[in-house]
C-alpha positions as CSV (number, residue, x, y, z in Angstrom):
1,M,105.0,48.1,-30.5
2,E,104.6,51.8,-29.8
3,N,106.0,54.3,-32.1
4,T,105.8,57.8,-30.7
5,I,105.7,60.8,-32.9
6,E,105.4,64.5,-32.2
7,T,102.5,66.4,-33.7
8,E,102.1,70.1,-32.9
9,G,103.8,69.8,-29.6
10,V,101.6,66.9,-28.5
11,Y,102.9,63.3,-28.5
12,E,100.7,60.7,-30.2
13,T,101.4,56.9,-30.2
14,R,100.5,54.7,-33.1
15,G,100.3,50.9,-33.1
16,E,99.3,50.6,-29.5
17,G,96.4,48.5,-28.4
18,Q,95.2,45.1,-29.4
19,D,97.8,44.9,-32.2
20,D,100.6,45.6,-29.9
21,T,103.1,42.7,-29.6
22,M,105.6,41.7,-27.0
23,G,109.0,40.5,-28.4
24,G,107.3,39.6,-31.7
25,T,105.0,37.1,-30.0
26,E,101.2,37.0,-30.1
27,E,99.2,38.8,-27.5
28,S,95.6,37.9,-26.8
29,Q,93.3,39.8,-24.6
30,S,90.6,38.9,-22.1
31,H,88.6,41.5,-20.3
32,T,88.9,41.4,-17.1
33,P,114.9,51.4,6.4
34,T,113.8,55.0,5.8
35,H,115.2,57.3,3.1
36,S,116.4,60.8,3.9
37,N,113.5,62.4,2.1
38,G,110.7,60.3,3.7
39,F,110.5,57.3,1.3
40,L,111.1,53.8,2.3
41,D,114.4,52.4,0.9
42,R,114.0,49.1,-0.9
43,R,116.2,47.5,-3.6
44,H,114.5,46.0,-6.7
45,G,115.4,43.7,-9.5
46,Q,115.6,44.8,-13.0
47,S,115.1,44.2,-16.5
48,Q,111.1,44.0,-20.8
49,S,109.6,44.7,-24.6
50,A,108.0,44.6,-27.8
51,D,110.9,45.0,-26.9
52,F,112.0,42.6,-24.3
53,L,114.3,39.6,-24.5
54,P,114.7,36.7,-22.0
55,S,117.9,36.8,-20.1
56,Q,118.2,33.1,-20.8
57,Q,117.0,31.1,-23.8
58,G,113.3,30.6,-23.9
59,Y,110.6,32.1,-21.7
60,P,110.6,31.0,-18.1
61,A,107.7,28.5,-18.2
62,S,107.9,27.8,-14.5
63,P,110.5,29.9,-12.8
64,T,112.6,27.9,-10.4
65,P,112.8,29.1,-6.8
66,D,115.6,31.6,-6.4
67,A,116.2,33.9,-3.5
68,D,117.3,36.6,-5.9
69,A,114.4,36.2,-8.3
70,R,111.7,38.9,-8.4
71,Y,108.8,36.5,-8.9
72,P,110.2,33.0,-8.2
73,T,106.9,31.2,-7.6
74,P,104.1,32.3,-9.9
75,P,100.6,31.9,-8.4
76,T,98.0,29.6,-10.0
77,A,96.3,31.3,-12.9
78,F,92.6,31.9,-12.9
79,A,90.1,32.4,-15.7
80,P,89.8,36.1,-16.5
81,S,86.5,37.8,-15.7
82,S,84.1,38.3,-18.6
83,S,82.9,41.6,-17.2
84,P,83.6,44.3,-19.8
85,R,83.9,47.1,-17.3
86,P,85.4,47.2,-13.8
87,N,82.9,46.8,-10.9
88,S,82.9,49.5,-8.3
89,G,81.1,50.3,-5.1
90,I,83.0,48.1,-2.7
91,S,83.2,50.1,0.5
92,N,82.6,47.9,3.5
93,N,84.3,45.0,5.3
94,S,81.8,42.4,4.0
95,A,82.6,43.3,0.4
96,Y,86.2,43.4,1.3
97,S,86.1,39.8,2.6
98,N,83.9,38.6,-0.3
99,M,86.3,40.1,-2.8
100,Q,89.3,38.4,-1.2
101,S,87.4,35.0,-1.2
102,S,86.4,35.5,-4.8
103,Y,90.0,36.1,-5.8
104,Q,91.1,32.9,-3.9
105,D,88.3,30.9,-5.5
106,Q,89.3,32.0,-8.9
107,N,92.8,30.9,-8.3
108,A,91.6,27.5,-7.2
109,R,89.4,27.1,-10.2
110,G,92.4,28.0,-12.3
111,T,94.0,24.7,-11.3
112,A,91.3,22.7,-13.0
113,S,91.4,24.8,-16.1
114,G,95.2,24.3,-16.2
115,E,94.7,20.6,-16.5
116,A,92.7,21.1,-19.7
117,G,95.4,23.3,-21.2
118,R,98.4,21.4,-19.8
119,N,100.4,22.3,-22.9
120,K,100.3,26.0,-21.8
121,N,101.7,27.5,-18.6
122,S,99.7,30.1,-16.8
123,V,100.7,32.9,-14.6
124,V,98.8,35.7,-12.8
125,I,100.5,39.1,-12.2
126,K,98.6,41.3,-9.8
127,V,99.2,45.0,-10.3
128,G,98.0,47.6,-7.8
129,M,97.2,51.2,-8.7
130,V,97.1,53.9,-6.0
131,G,97.1,57.7,-5.9
132,D,94.8,60.7,-5.4
133,A,91.3,61.0,-6.8
134,Q,90.8,62.1,-10.4
135,I,94.3,61.4,-11.7
136,G,93.3,58.9,-14.3
137,K,93.9,55.5,-12.7
138,T,90.7,53.9,-13.9
139,S,91.1,55.4,-17.4
140,L,94.6,53.9,-17.7
141,M,93.4,50.5,-16.6
142,V,90.4,50.6,-19.1
143,K,92.7,51.8,-21.9
144,Y,95.1,49.0,-21.4
145,V,92.5,46.3,-21.0
146,E,89.9,47.4,-23.6
147,G,91.9,49.8,-25.7
148,S,89.2,52.5,-25.2
149,W,89.1,55.9,-23.5
150,D,86.2,57.9,-22.2
151,E,86.8,61.5,-21.3
152,D,83.8,61.5,-18.9
153,Y,85.1,61.2,-15.3
154,I,83.6,58.3,-13.4
155,Q,84.6,58.2,-9.7
156,T,85.9,54.9,-8.4
157,L,84.0,54.0,-5.2
158,G,86.2,51.5,-3.3
159,V,88.1,49.1,-5.6
160,N,87.8,48.3,-9.3
161,F,89.6,45.5,-11.0
162,M,90.0,44.3,-14.5
163,E,92.0,41.5,-16.2
164,K,93.9,41.1,-19.4
165,T,95.5,37.9,-20.7
166,I,98.4,37.9,-23.1
167,S,100.2,34.9,-24.7
168,I,103.9,34.8,-24.9
169,R,105.4,31.7,-26.5
170,N,103.9,28.9,-24.5
171,T,102.8,30.9,-21.5
172,E,99.5,32.7,-20.8
173,I,100.0,35.7,-18.5
174,T,97.0,37.4,-16.9
175,F,97.4,40.9,-15.6
176,S,95.0,41.3,-12.7
177,I,94.8,45.1,-12.2
178,W,93.4,46.6,-9.0
179,D,92.4,50.2,-8.9
180,L,91.8,52.0,-5.5
181,G,89.6,55.0,-5.3
182,G,91.6,58.0,-4.3
183,Q,89.3,59.4,-1.7
184,R,90.6,59.1,1.8
185,E,87.6,57.2,3.0
186,F,88.8,54.2,0.9
187,V,92.2,54.0,2.4
188,N,91.1,51.2,4.6
189,M,90.9,49.1,1.4
190,L,94.5,49.7,0.5
191,P,95.5,46.2,1.7
192,L,93.1,44.6,-0.8
193,V,95.0,46.4,-3.6
194,C,98.5,46.0,-2.3
195,N,98.6,42.5,-0.8
196,D,100.1,39.9,-3.1
197,A,100.8,42.6,-5.8
198,V,103.8,41.9,-8.0
199,A,104.0,45.6,-8.9
200,I,102.3,48.8,-7.5
201,L,101.8,51.9,-9.7
202,F,102.0,55.0,-7.6
203,M,100.2,57.5,-9.8
204,F,99.9,61.3,-10.0
205,D,98.5,63.9,-12.3
206,L,101.3,65.8,-14.1
207,T,99.2,68.9,-14.2
208,R,98.5,69.0,-10.4
209,K,101.7,69.2,-8.3
210,S,99.7,68.4,-5.2
211,T,99.1,64.9,-6.4
212,L,102.8,64.3,-6.8
213,N,103.4,65.6,-3.3
214,S,100.8,63.1,-2.0
215,I,103.0,60.2,-3.4
216,K,105.1,60.2,-0.2
217,E,102.1,59.2,1.9
218,W,100.7,56.7,-0.7
219,Y,104.1,55.1,-0.9
220,R,104.5,54.9,2.9
221,Q,101.2,53.3,3.3
222,G,101.4,51.0,0.3
223,R,104.9,49.7,1.3
224,G,103.5,49.0,4.8
225,F,101.3,46.3,3.3
226,N,103.7,45.1,0.6
227,K,107.5,45.6,0.9
228,T,108.4,43.4,-2.1
229,A,106.2,44.7,-4.9
230,I,108.0,46.5,-7.7
231,P,107.3,50.2,-7.5
232,F,106.5,52.4,-10.5
233,L,106.0,56.2,-10.4
234,V,103.5,57.0,-13.2
235,G,102.6,60.5,-14.2
236,T,99.3,60.9,-16.1
237,K,97.8,63.4,-18.5
238,Y,101.1,64.1,-20.3
239,D,99.1,65.5,-23.3
240,H,98.1,68.5,-21.2
241,F,101.4,68.7,-19.3
242,V,103.4,69.0,-22.6
243,N,101.7,72.4,-23.2
244,F,102.9,73.8,-19.8
245,P,105.7,76.5,-19.8
246,R,109.2,74.9,-20.1
247,E,110.1,76.0,-16.5
248,D,107.0,74.3,-15.0
249,Q,107.8,71.1,-16.9
250,E,111.3,71.1,-15.6
251,E,110.2,71.7,-12.0
252,I,107.7,68.8,-12.0
253,S,110.0,66.5,-14.0
254,N,112.9,67.1,-11.7
255,Q,110.8,66.5,-8.6
256,A,109.4,63.3,-10.1
257,R,112.9,62.1,-10.8
258,R,113.9,62.7,-7.2
259,F,110.9,60.9,-5.9
260,A,111.5,57.9,-8.3
261,K,115.1,57.7,-7.2
262,A,114.1,57.7,-3.5
263,M,111.5,55.0,-4.2
264,R,113.9,53.0,-6.4
265,A,111.1,53.1,-8.9
266,S,110.7,53.3,-12.6
267,L,109.4,56.7,-13.8
268,I,107.0,56.8,-16.7
269,F,105.0,59.8,-18.0
270,S,101.8,58.7,-19.8
271,S,98.7,59.9,-21.5
272,T,95.6,57.7,-21.8
273,S,93.8,59.8,-24.4
274,H,96.9,59.9,-26.7
275,S,98.0,56.3,-25.9
276,I,101.4,57.4,-24.7
277,N,103.4,54.7,-22.8
278,V,100.2,52.8,-21.7
279,Q,101.3,49.5,-23.1
280,K,104.9,50.0,-22.2
281,I,104.1,50.3,-18.5
282,F,102.8,46.8,-18.4
283,K,105.6,45.4,-20.6
284,I,108.1,46.8,-18.2
285,V,106.2,45.3,-15.3
286,L,106.4,42.0,-17.0
287,S,110.1,42.3,-17.7
288,K,111.0,43.2,-14.1
289,A,108.7,40.5,-12.7
290,F,110.7,37.8,-14.6
291,D,114.0,39.6,-14.9
292,L,113.8,39.8,-18.7
293,K,116.0,42.1,-20.6
294,C,114.0,45.1,-21.9
295,T,114.9,46.8,-25.2
296,I,112.3,49.7,-24.9
297,P,114.3,52.9,-25.4
298,E,114.5,55.2,-22.4
299,I,113.4,58.8,-22.7
300,E,115.0,61.3,-20.3
301,N,114.6,64.7,-21.9
302,V,112.3,67.4,-20.5
303,G,109.7,68.1,-23.1
304,E,109.2,64.4,-23.9
305,P,107.3,61.7,-22.0
306,L,109.9,60.5,-19.6
307,L,110.5,56.7,-19.6
308,L,113.2,55.7,-17.1
309,Y,113.5,52.2,-15.8
310,Q,116.9,50.7,-16.4
311,S,119.0,52.2,-13.6
312,V,116.6,51.4,-10.8
313,G,117.7,50.0,-7.4
């Protein structure tokens, strides 16, 4: 569970990574309508944690179909990839088709593996990540999956994806995280990232206002391919943003709040290098996917890493 402390004006988080727990349970890891301001208007279900509690007794091993459920029919799980780093360089239609086929084949193979581990339930949660170039999408994905951070920028060419499997009670949950390169030439691959996603992280760099302004277009296009995914508005590089003048922090924070409200999205400020709210993003994704009560405290004061997710939709 993350414990955030303030040191010389920069927030640091301790206890986040492989030792992080969810609701006191073990976590194991495998690598691998229009709104008035231009946003689509869509209502979303609520409710996660180290920190989340099931809304009914016991974890939903196999959620029953329910028209109001966020994720009523979990897909068949597949074995996480053993690749330690995301693959990139996917930039043509052939690769696009191959990647789709690979994803489907992995799901099919998961059925057989499920027979061997019939005492455990398995669920895959696909999470898409979109936003402008050089905002830290890949860094956040690698940090969550591997617990590592590299300050050297590596451009994503096409689509990257990694997987992480956690165990909660008698259920194995695999986060399949898809990261789209922010260059406009890769926008044709947006369907690969958004289709079938349970949640989409619309990401921007807190230190570059232009990347926040771009969210409207990313949201419009992303929702065009998936109108049911749970939206998250995620600001990155909070460790730099916290040193901005107070008035600049207020301006960006207030604009981000307005955007999140229009998107009916959770709003989370994060820092990969300082491990701020990285784990919590995916815990909240899980809680909302299964309508679990989340006990992670919200943070709403300017000058702190915003974490707003309860009053959404």
